[in-house]
N, C-alpha and C positions, 0 to 999 in steps of 0.2 A: 371686624369683630365677629366672634364666635356666635352661630345660631341662637346658644343656648344662653347668650348673653341679653342677645335681645330677648329671649324669652323670660329670664330672670326679672329684666329693666320692667317690663310691662306686667308681670307678676308685684313688683315692688310699687308700680303706680297702682295698680288694683287694691292693694292694701291702703293705699294712703288716701285714694280719691274716695273719699266719704261724700254721697248728696250733700249732706249739712252742711259741710266746707263751702259750698258754691254760695251761700248765703252771706260771707263776709268779705269776700272782695268788693262785689256791688257796693256794700254799706261804707266801706273803707274808701274807694273811690268818691262816692258822695260827699264826704264827709272833707276829704282832703282837697276837694276845688283845683286850686293852680299847683298846691302841690303833689301832684299826685303820683310823677313818680319817685321822689324819697319815701314816700307813704308806703307804695308798693315793693319798693326795693327792702324795707324793712320787712314785710311781711313777708316776705318768699324766704326772707334769712331764717325767720323763725318758723314758719309756715312749711316750707319746703327745706332749705338746705340743712336745719338742725335735726330733721328727723331723718333723712338720709343719711348726714352725719353719723346718728345715732344708730342705724341700721351697720354701717360699715365699721363704726369702731367695736361694736357688739360681736363683729366676727374677728375679734383679734383674742378674745378668751373662749375657749371649748365650752365652757357653760353658759355663755352670754353674761348679762349682768349681774345675774343670781348669783355667780360663782364669785365675782368682784365684790357685789355688797355683802356676800357670806364672809371674804376676809375682812372688810370693812369692820361689820359685827354684824352675828346673827340677828340679833333683835333689830337693830335698825333695819336690816334686807327684810326681816317681816313686816316691820312697820310700812316702810317707805313702799314696799310693793303692793301690799294691803290698801294704800292710799292711792296708790297709779291705779290700781284694778277698781276701786269704787269709783275713781274718778272718773274712768273712762266707760264705767258700767252705770250702776244704778244710781247715783249722786246726778249725774250730767249727760255723758254722751248719750245713754239710752233714753232716759225722756226727750233729750234733743230730737232724738229720730224720729218720733211720734208728734211732738209739737210741731215739727220741722214739717211733716206729713200733711197735717192738717192745715196746716197755714198756707201751703202751696197747693192743695188738693181740694179742700172746703172753702176756706176763707172767700179765694177769689170769685166764689159762685152765692155767695150771701151777701143780698143786696145790704142787708142791715150791718154787716160786718161779723165777726164773729159772736158767739155766743156760750156761754157757759154748758149748755143742753148739749148744743153741738159736738162741741169739744170734748166733754164726758163720753157720747156715744162712740164719735170716731174711735179717741183713744182706748174706748173698751175694747172695741172691735180691734183695733192694730195691734193691742198688746195681748189678746186672746190668741189671735193667729200668732203671735210670737213665742206666745207660752206651750202652745201645741207643738209648735216646731222645734223649740228646746226640748221639752218633756221626750219627742220623739226622734233624735237626730236621725236623720237620712242623707242621703247623697241629694234630695232636692233642692235644699238651700244652694248648695255647691253648684247644682245645675241653672237653678235661676238666675243665681249671681253671675255666672258665666256667660247668661243671656241679656242679663240688665245691666252690666256694667259697659259694654260695648254700646248696646240701645241708649243709655245715658249719656255714654262719651259724645256719640254723633249727634244725637239733639244738641247736647251741648255746642259743638261745632259748628254745626247749621246755624243756631241760635246767633253765636257773636259773630258767623261770618255778615249774616244778614244784619244783626243787629247794629254791629260797627258802620257796615254800608249807610245803612239810614240816620245815621248821627254825625255823618261825615261834612252834611252840609251843614252842622251847628257852628253859629259865627265863634263860639267861645265856650270853655269851661262854666258851669252854672254858678257867679260869682256868689248867688247868694247861699250855696252849699259847703263854703269855704270856711270850716270849722276852725281845722289846726292854723295857728299864726304865723308859722316861718317853716322853712324847711327842715330844720332840727326838728321841732317838734313834732312835724309830720312825719320823719322819718320812725323817732322813736315810737307816736304813736301805734303807727302798722307793725315797728318790732316786736309792740307786746299785744298786738291785736291777734298776731300771729300765735299766740298762744292757746288763742281760744281754737283751733283745729284740733287741739290734743295729741296731735301726729307723735310730736317728739317723746311724749311720757309712754303713749301707745307703743314707740318703736322698743322703749326700753321693756316694755311688758311681754313683747312678740318677737323680741331677736332673735331667740333659740329658735322658734319655728320655722321665722325666714331665714336662718342659717340653715338650718337641716332641708327645708325645702330648696337651696341653692345646690346643698350638698347632694340630694336626689339627681340633679342635672349631670353630677360624674363629676364635679369643681370640689376638689380637696384643699386642705390649707399647703399642702405638697405641689400640689398644681396650680396654685394661684386663687385662692379663695377670697384673700383681701382684693388683689389687683382686678378679678372679674367684679367683686362687689361695687367697687369702685367706677366701675364701668357701669354695670346694669344701673346704678345711683344716678348717676349722668343721665341716662335716658329717661328714667322716670321723675328726674328733675325738670328736664326739657319739657317734658309733657305737661306736669304739673304748673310751671312758672307760666307756660303759652295761655292756661286756660285761668287763672288767676290774674295775669297780667289783661287778658283781653278783657274778662267780666269789671276786674277794675275799671277798667277805662271808660266801658259803658256806664258804668254807675256815674264816674266825674263828669260824664256829658250828658246824662238823662235828666230831662227835665221834671219837675214834681210842683205842681202849682200849690198855692198857698191852702186849698182848699184838702188837697190830698194830705199836706204836710199835717194839717190839722186834724184829719181822718185818723192818719197812722197814730200821730199822738192819743188822741181821744181814746182808741180802741187798744192802745199798747202794743201795737205789730212790731214786728222785726221790719226794720226798713230796707236792707238786703234781700229778704223773703218778697217782699211787694216791686221791688225794683225788678227782680228776676221774673216775675209770675207776670208783670204788665208790657215788661218788654215781650216775652212770651207772646203776649196777647197782640202787641203792635205789629211785629214782624210775621205773625204767622195766623192772627186770627185767633176765633175762640176754640180753633181745634187745636192750636200749639200751645195755650194757655192748660186745656185738658189734658192734652199727650205729656206736658213735661209735668204737669202734676201727679197724673198715672204712674211716672217711670222713676219720680224721684221717690212717691210715697213706697212703690216696690222695692225700690234700692233701699231705701230707710229700713225696709222691714228685714232684707236679709243681713242688713248691719245690725239691728235691735237682735237678730235670733245669734249671730255669730258672737255678739258681745254678752250676752247672758248664757250663752255654752261656756266660751274660756273665762268669766267673772265665777261662774260656779263652778267649774272643774276647779279652777285655782284654789277657793276656799274650802272645798271638798276634800282637795291633797294638803291641805293647812290644817284642816279639822274633819277627818272622815267618820266620827261618828253620827253627826247630820248628813241626810242621804243628798247626794248630786240633786234630786227632783225638789227636796223642799228649797234649798239653797235657789233652784228656779224659778220657782214658783213665789219665794220671799222676793227676789230681786227683781222680779219682773211686776208683782204689784206696787212695789214701792216705786220704780220709774212710771207707771200709770199713775200714782198719787202727784207724785212731781211734775210729771207733763202736764195735769190740769191745771197747773200755774199759768199756764202760757209760755212762749218760745222765747221772749224777751225776758220774763222773769229768771227763765233757767239760765240764760246766757247770762246775766247781771249775777247771776248768784255764782256762778262758776268761777268768774273772775278771780276773785280775793285767794279760793284754793289755788288756783295756776298759778297765780302770782308767790307762792311758797313753793310748790311742787318744780316747775320750770327754772329758777335758779339751779336747783339742788341736780336735776336733770343734767340742766347745763354743764355743771361742775364736773360730775362726773364723767358726762361724756369726754370733756376737756380734758381733764387728767388722764383718763385713760390715753388719749390720742396724745400726751405729752410722753407718758410711758412707753408709748411704740418708738420712741426718739432718743429718749433720756431714763436709764432706769430709774426708777422711782421707791420710796420706801413707803410701805403700806401706810406708817405714820402720816406720809403726805395725803392721802386719800381721805383719812380719816379725819384730820385736823381742817382740812379745805370744804369737808362736808358739814363738818360740826359748826364751823364758823358760821356757814353761809346759811345753813338751817334756821341758827338763831337769827343773825340779821334778816331774815326773808320772815320770820314770823313775828317780830317785833315791828317792821315795816310794814305788815298788813294790819297788825292791831294799831300802830298809828295812824296808820291811813282811815281804819273805818273809826275810832273813837278819838281822833284829833288828839294823840298823848306820844309819848316820847320823841317831842318837836325838837331833842337834840341831834335826831338822826338826819334831820331837813339841811344841816351843814356836812353831810359826806359827800364825797367825790361822785356824781352820776346819780345825786338821787333825784334828781329834776327829769331823767331820761330812766328810773325805774331800774336803773342798774346799778346801785352803791352794795351788791352781793359781788361784785367782780375784785373790787377790791379785797374783801376779805377772804375770796376765793385764793387769792394771791398771796396773801400773807399767810393761810392757813398753809398752803402747798410748801415756801418756803420754809417757814417753822420746821415740820414735819421732813423735810429734805435735811434741814441741817440737823436736828435730832437725831434725825434716823440715817445719818451717813454710814456707821458701823452695823447697821441692822440688814439682813434679806433685803433685796429689791424686786418688784414688780417686773418685768420687763417683755416685752411683747417683740416676739421675732417676724 
């Protein structure tokens, strides 16, 4: 492999490796119990494989996904990209950075558990700094991020190595933690849990930025942009997969007492965050818990700043009459308000939205991938996206309000994959009708 391929691979890893993502594998491992491996495989497919596939497929079009979405429908392009940016921005991802930092850096040192006042004070400071950095863009965030990402990675590597070693003498996986009933249920729970990383929809939002960064390394479409992106993606995938598997394994073997579980439930704490902070203390003492809390908080700070900048720039481009700084202020304040609901609440409220956006994102990526090998009419893109959007919205409404019970008989409904059949039907109908029309083909 070329040196540039390794450089790009680590760049992709840095893009998708968010401190907030660390809390999901331990949670999943604890819930899956004896069915850990099916669960973590499902998680890696959507939490690692799909985002990297999204970046790779995004390199097929010179304009990335924006160009493809504009061809499908300009109005849909605006609505979908707006929903994506709001999701990875002020609605969920940005509030999650503040809430995660609070639960990892502050809560472990509060004897009485989290309090409304301490959460308010911490997030006020956290988002105050975020706003200051966002309104005054400089290379500071990039430099701090360049230091913090390796520091966080080294800390996590040390944590998982020592943590796994300390748990090797455990006689068995904690039986009481086995929430999923069988391997099949465990796999698909892991699959949908991978949505919560939000990396697949982030790949759609930032694909052009990533591809341009790769081109800056001297790699063009003519010199193998697609091939080099695939190789770089494999490097990033191995690194991310290793971290997710090891943290998940720790979660599946880590023992929590009845009192600890009651404490987590009473204070509405996030299980994955609790396990991560306590395994840090078990392996490195109070210093380890303090160190990882500080590093994660600073890493989340750079993430929140980068997201505020990206989302504000996107909406300023869409509607330039509102100044960039006003967007930054509005999104930061909104994120601050949501973060004060607590990490678990922020995560829980994101699930319905992700259950709509992820099927659309997966359909878009899959149809573009098919078009790489089979010339595809634009109508196939349009109908596949329309069908999947409708069925995903109806499914989420049905799950929330116990309506549309007829959807329960759809194939793969139990696995939350009922949209897949409609994606295939939409593609085939569009292909047949659009046979005589111009086709999309990626060389």
